[in-house]
C-alpha positions as CSV (number, residue, x, y, z in Angstrom):
1,M,-33.9,-10.6,35.5
2,K,-32.0,-7.7,35.7
3,L,-28.9,-7.2,33.3
4,S,-26.6,-7.1,36.4
5,D,-27.8,-10.6,37.4
6,L,-27.5,-11.4,34.2
7,I,-24.4,-10.5,33.3
8,Y,-23.0,-12.0,36.5
9,I,-24.4,-15.3,35.7
10,T,-23.6,-15.5,32.2
11,I,-19.4,-14.8,33.8
12,Q,-20.0,-17.3,36.6
13,N,-21.2,-20.7,33.4
14,L,-17.9,-19.4,32.0
15,R,-15.9,-19.5,34.6
16,N,-17.6,-22.9,35.8
17,R,-16.1,-24.1,32.1
18,K,-12.9,-23.1,31.7
19,S,-11.0,-25.1,29.3
20,R,-14.4,-26.0,27.3
21,I,-14.8,-22.3,27.3
22,F,-10.5,-22.1,26.2
23,F,-10.5,-23.8,23.2
24,T,-13.8,-22.5,22.1
25,V,-12.3,-19.2,22.3
26,L,-8.7,-20.0,21.0
27,G,-10.9,-21.2,18.0
28,V,-13.0,-18.2,17.4
29,A,-9.7,-17.0,18.0
30,V,-7.2,-18.4,15.7
31,A,-10.1,-18.0,12.7
32,I,-10.1,-14.5,14.0
33,A,-6.2,-13.9,13.3
34,A,-6.0,-15.6,10.4
35,V,-8.7,-13.2,8.3
36,F,-7.1,-10.3,10.1
37,S,-3.6,-11.3,9.0
38,L,-4.9,-12.1,5.7
39,V,-6.3,-8.8,4.6
40,A,-3.9,-6.4,6.7
41,F,-1.5,-8.2,4.1
42,G,-3.8,-7.4,1.2
43,Y,-3.6,-3.7,3.1
44,G,0.0,-3.8,3.2
45,L,0.8,-4.5,-0.1
46,Q,-1.4,-1.7,-1.4
47,K,0.1,1.1,1.3
48,S,3.2,0.0,0.6
49,L,3.0,-0.1,-3.5
50,L,1.3,3.3,-3.4
51,E,3.4,4.8,-1.1
52,K,6.6,4.3,-3.1
53,I,4.9,5.7,-6.3
54,T,3.1,8.5,-5.5
55,T,2.7,11.7,-3.6
56,A,-0.2,14.4,-3.7
57,D,0.9,16.2,-6.7
58,S,1.8,13.1,-8.6
59,L,-2.1,12.3,-8.9
60,L,-2.9,15.7,-10.5
61,T,-0.2,15.3,-12.9
62,F,-0.1,14.3,-16.6
63,D,2.7,12.4,-18.6
64,A,2.1,14.2,-21.9
65,I,4.5,13.4,-25.3
66,P,3.6,14.0,-29.0
67,V,1.5,11.3,-30.9
68,D,4.1,11.9,-33.9
69,P,7.3,13.7,-32.8
70,N,7.7,14.3,-37.0
71,L,5.1,16.9,-36.1
72,I,5.1,17.8,-33.2
73,R,8.5,18.5,-31.5
74,L,8.1,19.3,-27.4
75,T,10.2,22.3,-27.7
76,Q,10.1,25.1,-25.4
77,T,7.9,27.0,-27.3
78,V,5.0,24.1,-27.1
79,V,6.0,23.3,-23.4
80,D,4.5,27.1,-22.8
81,K,1.9,26.5,-25.1
82,I,0.9,23.3,-22.5
83,T,0.8,25.6,-19.3
84,A,-1.0,27.9,-20.7
85,I,-3.9,26.2,-20.7
86,Q,-6.8,26.5,-18.5
87,N,-6.2,25.3,-15.3
88,V,-2.8,24.0,-15.6
89,E,-1.1,25.2,-12.2
90,K,2.6,24.2,-13.9
91,T,4.8,22.2,-16.3
92,S,7.9,20.4,-15.5
93,P,9.9,19.3,-18.7
94,R,12.5,16.7,-19.1
95,A,15.3,16.4,-21.7
96,S,17.5,13.0,-21.6
97,F,21.2,13.1,-23.0
98,S,23.8,9.8,-23.2
99,S,26.5,10.4,-21.3
100,E,29.2,8.6,-18.8
101,V,29.3,9.1,-15.5
102,S,32.9,8.3,-13.9
103,Y,34.2,7.1,-10.0
104,N,37.6,5.9,-9.0
105,D,38.4,5.0,-12.2
106,I,35.4,3.5,-12.4
107,I,33.4,4.8,-16.6
108,S,29.8,3.3,-17.1
109,N,26.9,4.8,-19.6
110,I,24.2,5.9,-18.4
111,T,21.5,8.8,-19.2
112,S,21.3,11.4,-18.1
113,N,18.1,13.8,-17.6
114,I,18.3,17.4,-17.1
115,I,14.8,18.2,-15.0
116,N,13.4,21.4,-13.2
117,P,13.6,20.8,-9.5
118,D,10.3,19.3,-8.8
119,F,10.0,17.6,-11.7
120,L,10.8,14.3,-9.6
121,Q,8.1,15.2,-6.9
122,L,5.9,15.4,-10.0
123,Q,6.3,12.2,-11.3
124,G,5.7,9.9,-7.9
125,V,8.3,8.9,-6.9
126,S,9.9,8.5,-3.3
127,P,14.2,8.1,-2.8
128,M,15.4,5.0,-1.6
129,L,18.1,6.7,0.2
130,G,18.3,10.5,0.3
131,R,16.5,13.6,-1.0
132,F,15.3,14.9,-3.9
133,F,16.8,18.9,-5.1
134,K,16.0,21.7,-2.9
135,E,16.0,25.4,-3.2
136,G,19.7,26.5,-3.3
137,D,21.1,23.2,-4.6
138,E,24.1,23.7,-7.0
139,K,26.3,20.7,-8.4
140,K,23.6,17.4,-6.9
141,I,22.7,14.9,-8.7
142,V,19.8,12.1,-8.1
143,V,20.5,8.6,-9.7
144,T,19.1,5.3,-9.8
145,S,20.6,2.4,-7.8
146,V,21.6,0.9,-11.1
147,V,24.2,3.6,-11.3
148,A,25.4,2.8,-8.0
149,Q,25.7,-1.0,-8.7
150,L,27.3,0.3,-11.9
151,L,30.0,2.1,-9.9
152,N,30.5,-1.1,-7.6
153,L,29.0,0.7,-4.9
154,K,26.6,-0.1,-2.7
155,P,23.8,2.2,-2.6
156,E,24.2,3.5,0.9
157,E,27.9,4.1,-0.3
158,A,27.2,6.1,-3.3
159,L,24.8,8.6,-1.0
160,G,27.3,11.5,-0.7
161,K,30.1,10.4,-3.5
162,T,31.4,12.9,-5.8
163,V,31.2,11.6,-9.6
164,T,32.1,13.0,-13.0
165,L,29.6,13.0,-15.5
166,K,30.1,14.1,-19.5
167,I,26.9,14.4,-21.5
168,F,27.5,14.2,-25.3
169,P,24.8,15.8,-27.7
170,Q,22.9,13.3,-29.7
171,V,23.8,13.1,-33.4
172,D,20.7,11.9,-35.1
173,S,18.8,14.2,-35.9
174,A,15.6,12.9,-35.3
175,S,16.0,12.0,-31.9
176,E,14.9,13.8,-28.9
177,I,17.9,16.5,-28.6
178,A,18.4,18.0,-32.0
179,T,22.1,18.9,-32.8
180,D,24.3,20.4,-35.8
181,E,27.1,17.6,-34.9
182,P,27.4,15.3,-38.4
183,V,26.9,11.6,-38.0
184,G,29.8,9.4,-37.6
185,E,32.4,12.3,-36.1
186,T,32.9,12.0,-32.3
187,P,30.2,14.1,-30.6
188,Q,31.7,16.4,-28.8
189,V,31.1,16.7,-24.8
190,Y,28.1,19.3,-23.8
191,L,29.1,19.2,-20.3
192,V,31.9,18.0,-17.8
193,G,31.1,18.8,-14.0
194,D,31.8,16.8,-10.7
195,Y,28.1,16.8,-8.5
196,E,27.8,15.1,-5.3
197,I,24.8,12.5,-4.8
198,V,22.6,13.1,-2.8
199,G,19.3,10.6,-3.1
200,I,19.1,7.6,-4.9
201,I,15.9,6.1,-6.6
202,E,15.1,2.9,-6.5
203,S,15.3,1.3,-9.4
204,Q,14.9,-1.9,-11.1
205,A,15.8,-1.4,-15.0
206,S,19.4,-2.4,-16.6
207,E,20.3,1.1,-17.8
208,G,21.1,3.5,-15.1
209,E,19.6,7.4,-15.1
210,A,20.6,10.2,-13.4
211,Y,18.5,13.6,-12.8
212,I,20.4,16.9,-12.5
213,Q,19.2,20.4,-12.1
214,K,18.7,22.7,-15.5
215,S,20.4,25.4,-13.6
216,D,23.5,23.3,-13.3
217,A,23.2,22.2,-17.3
218,T,24.6,25.6,-18.9
219,G,25.9,25.8,-21.8
220,I,23.9,22.8,-22.9
221,T,20.8,23.9,-25.5
222,I,17.6,22.6,-25.4
223,N,15.8,21.7,-28.3
224,E,13.6,19.1,-27.5
225,Y,12.3,17.8,-24.7
226,K,10.8,14.1,-24.4
227,V,8.2,14.4,-21.9
228,V,7.0,16.9,-19.8
229,K,4.6,16.7,-16.3
230,V,1.7,19.6,-16.4
231,K,0.1,19.0,-13.4
232,A,-3.8,20.6,-13.0
233,M,-4.8,23.0,-10.1
234,N,-7.7,20.6,-9.0
235,T,-9.0,16.9,-9.4
236,E,-12.1,18.7,-11.4
237,A,-9.9,20.6,-14.1
238,M,-7.9,16.8,-14.6
239,K,-10.5,16.0,-17.6
240,G,-10.8,19.0,-19.5
241,I,-6.9,19.3,-19.6
242,R,-6.5,15.4,-21.0
243,D,-9.1,16.5,-23.6
244,S,-7.3,19.6,-24.3
245,L,-3.5,17.7,-24.5
246,I,-5.2,15.0,-26.7
247,G,-6.9,17.2,-29.1
248,N,-3.2,19.1,-29.6
249,G,-2.0,15.7,-30.3
250,F,-0.1,14.3,-27.2
251,L,-0.2,11.0,-25.9
252,V,-1.3,11.8,-22.6
253,S,-1.4,9.0,-19.2
254,A,-1.7,9.9,-15.5
255,L,-0.6,7.9,-12.6
256,S,-4.3,8.6,-11.4
257,D,-5.4,6.1,-13.9
258,I,-2.8,3.5,-12.5
259,V,-3.8,3.9,-8.8
260,D,-7.3,3.5,-9.0
261,Q,-6.8,-0.1,-11.2
262,A,-4.5,-0.8,-8.6
263,N,-7.0,-0.3,-5.9
264,K,-9.2,-2.1,-8.0
265,I,-6.7,-4.8,-8.3
266,F,-6.3,-4.8,-4.2
267,R,-9.9,-4.4,-3.6
268,I,-10.1,-7.7,-5.4
269,V,-7.4,-8.9,-3.7
270,Q,-8.5,-8.1,0.0
271,V,-11.8,-9.8,-1.0
272,S,-9.7,-12.7,-2.2
273,L,-7.7,-13.6,1.3
274,G,-11.0,-12.4,3.3
275,V,-13.3,-14.8,2.1
276,F,-10.4,-18.1,2.6
277,G,-10.5,-16.2,6.7
278,V,-14.4,-16.0,7.0
279,I,-14.2,-20.2,6.1
280,A,-12.0,-20.3,8.7
281,L,-14.7,-18.6,11.0
282,V,-17.4,-20.0,9.7
283,V,-15.6,-23.9,10.7
284,A,-15.6,-21.5,14.5
285,A,-18.9,-20.7,14.4
286,I,-20.1,-24.6,14.3
287,G,-17.3,-25.7,16.7
288,L,-19.2,-22.3,18.8
289,V,-22.5,-24.1,18.3
290,N,-21.5,-27.3,19.7
291,T,-20.0,-25.8,22.7
292,M,-23.4,-24.3,23.6
293,T,-25.6,-27.2,22.8
294,I,-23.3,-29.3,24.6
295,A,-23.6,-26.7,27.4
296,L,-27.4,-26.8,27.2
297,L,-27.7,-30.5,27.4
298,E,-25.5,-30.4,30.4
299,R,-27.5,-27.3,32.0
300,T,-31.0,-29.4,31.4
301,N,-31.7,-29.0,35.0
302,E,-30.6,-26.2,35.7
303,I,-32.6,-24.9,33.8
304,G,-35.9,-26.4,34.7
305,V,-34.7,-25.4,38.3
306,M,-34.2,-21.6,36.9
307,R,-38.0,-21.4,35.6
308,A,-39.5,-23.0,38.7
309,I,-38.6,-20.3,40.3
310,G,-39.3,-16.9,37.5
311,A,-37.4,-17.5,35.3
312,S,-39.4,-16.7,31.9
313,E,-38.3,-18.2,28.5
314,E,-36.7,-14.2,27.4
315,D,-34.5,-14.7,30.4
316,I,-33.1,-18.3,29.4
317,K,-32.4,-16.7,25.9
318,R,-30.2,-14.1,26.9
319,L,-28.8,-16.2,28.9
320,F,-27.5,-18.2,26.3
321,L,-26.9,-15.5,23.6
322,G,-24.5,-13.5,26.5
323,E,-22.8,-15.9,26.4
324,S,-22.3,-16.8,22.9
325,T,-22.0,-13.1,22.5
326,L,-19.1,-13.1,25.0
327,I,-16.9,-16.1,23.4
328,G,-17.1,-14.2,20.4
329,F,-15.8,-11.0,21.4
330,L,-13.2,-12.7,23.3
331,G,-12.3,-14.5,20.6
332,G,-12.0,-11.8,18.8
333,V,-9.9,-9.2,20.9
334,W,-7.5,-12.8,21.4
335,G,-7.9,-13.4,17.1
336,I,-6.6,-9.5,17.3
337,L,-3.4,-10.0,19.6
338,V,-2.6,-13.5,17.4
339,G,-3.0,-11.7,14.7
340,F,-0.6,-9.1,15.1
341,I,1.9,-11.2,16.5
342,I,1.9,-13.9,13.5
343,S,1.8,-10.4,11.0
344,E,4.5,-8.6,12.8
345,S,7.1,-11.5,13.3
346,L,6.8,-12.7,9.5
347,N,7.3,-9.0,8.8
348,W,10.2,-8.9,10.6
349,L,11.4,-12.5,9.4
350,F,11.0,-11.0,5.8
351,N,12.8,-7.7,6.1
352,F,15.7,-9.7,7.9
353,L,16.1,-11.7,5.2
354,A,15.5,-8.9,2.3
355,T,17.8,-6.9,4.8
356,S,20.6,-9.8,4.2
357,F,20.8,-10.0,0.6
358,N,20.4,-5.8,0.7
359,G,17.4,-5.7,-0.1
360,S,15.3,-2.5,1.1
361,I,12.8,-3.1,3.9
362,V,9.2,-2.5,3.7
363,R,6.3,-3.2,5.8
364,L,4.3,-6.5,4.9
365,F,1.2,-5.6,6.8
366,S,-1.2,-2.6,7.8
367,Y,-3.8,-2.5,10.6
368,P,-6.5,0.4,9.8
369,L,-8.3,1.3,12.9
370,W,-11.8,1.0,11.5
371,F,-11.0,-2.4,10.3
372,T,-9.5,-3.5,13.1
373,V,-13.0,-2.4,15.2
374,F,-15.1,-3.9,12.3
375,I,-13.3,-7.4,13.0
376,I,-14.2,-7.6,16.4
377,L,-17.6,-6.3,15.8
378,L,-17.7,-9.3,13.3
379,S,-16.9,-11.8,15.6
380,T,-19.0,-10.9,18.2
381,I,-21.9,-11.0,15.8
382,V,-21.0,-13.8,14.6
383,G,-20.6,-15.3,18.2
384,F,-24.4,-13.8,19.0
385,F,-25.8,-15.9,15.3
386,S,-24.2,-19.3,16.6
387,G,-26.3,-19.1,19.8
388,L,-29.3,-18.3,18.4
389,W,-30.1,-22.0,18.0
390,P,-29.2,-23.1,21.3
391,A,-30.8,-20.5,22.8
392,Y,-34.0,-20.7,21.0
393,R,-33.9,-24.9,22.4
394,A,-32.9,-23.5,25.8
395,A,-35.8,-21.5,26.3
396,K,-38.5,-23.3,24.6
397,M,-37.7,-26.5,27.1
398,N,-40.6,-27.9,28.7
399,P,-39.7,-26.4,32.6
400,L,-41.1,-29.8,33.9
401,K,-39.4,-32.2,31.4
402,A,-36.3,-30.6,31.9
403,L,-36.3,-30.8,36.2
404,K,-36.4,-34.6,35.1
405,Y,-33.6,-34.8,32.9
406,K,-30.9,-37.1,33.6
């Protein structure tokens, strides 16, 4: 039997049993949609989280703080020594001060961080609204969403507003910013200035934080930093830099470690979600076997006639396998379509509710191309294997008994 004849007969057989084939394909499609949506949900969560906390530079960056601040003070001299470590591309320290921010007679206590312009990029965060610092910026400030709330503003309302910032020195000589102010006296104001909010970072912390550039913090003497970001030149250099920092008395953490752990957890989540979908797919496969078995009984006389006019056992087997494989393929294509519609509908509903409660918009589902192709192939393979037993029985059927079957 020619391939073209085989394809033609297969399609005609499916068209002659539209209702049964429709519901069989629908069963496979629902199962595929379950697998597709559940695993896409796992990928979506992973992508949303990692996009919020990572940048390319941050994956090459360490956070270094002294193990014992009484023995090692993170001064500019120490930062310069860290910068001189082999394969360190750059360092970016952060100094923290207690401060006050005010807007329209509303005053709140926050923490102000004096940083280099690249610090936030190395930290791996993305702005919720607006942008981070760029070359030529003067009197600009980036705040967390908590600061906007403290000033009785929505994040989108706070963007572009000008606030007054007062920065105070620490009075404790053992703190991260050392001063000569006597304990118990009212501290002097290090800095008072008006700053335009150009970026907002999403934060769940109770305390507000603000970030200003070191170039805008003239008049403040930084004797000690709280943390320093250390960026390696490449991935291969990270282990040597980590060992060097630890050997010099620093606690070292890297966002790449957290990302690796998160990826392991998400792989477990994706597999777990996929298992539930596979269970549905097994049920659909059983339904497909049942459909092909019923087709075998209904077409017993037809099989006898085909064998009598010269069709071989292999032709009969290919005919049944072609039908089951085509059903599996159609179920996969429909399943992708149904899964996509369900996923996007849930994503729209979630974001609608989130925006109603002043939340941020996220993508809950992600559809990698390779995964979509894999799902269609999986469905096609399931269809093929579901047809093996009915195809074997049809091929081994005695032609004479088949012709007499009623």
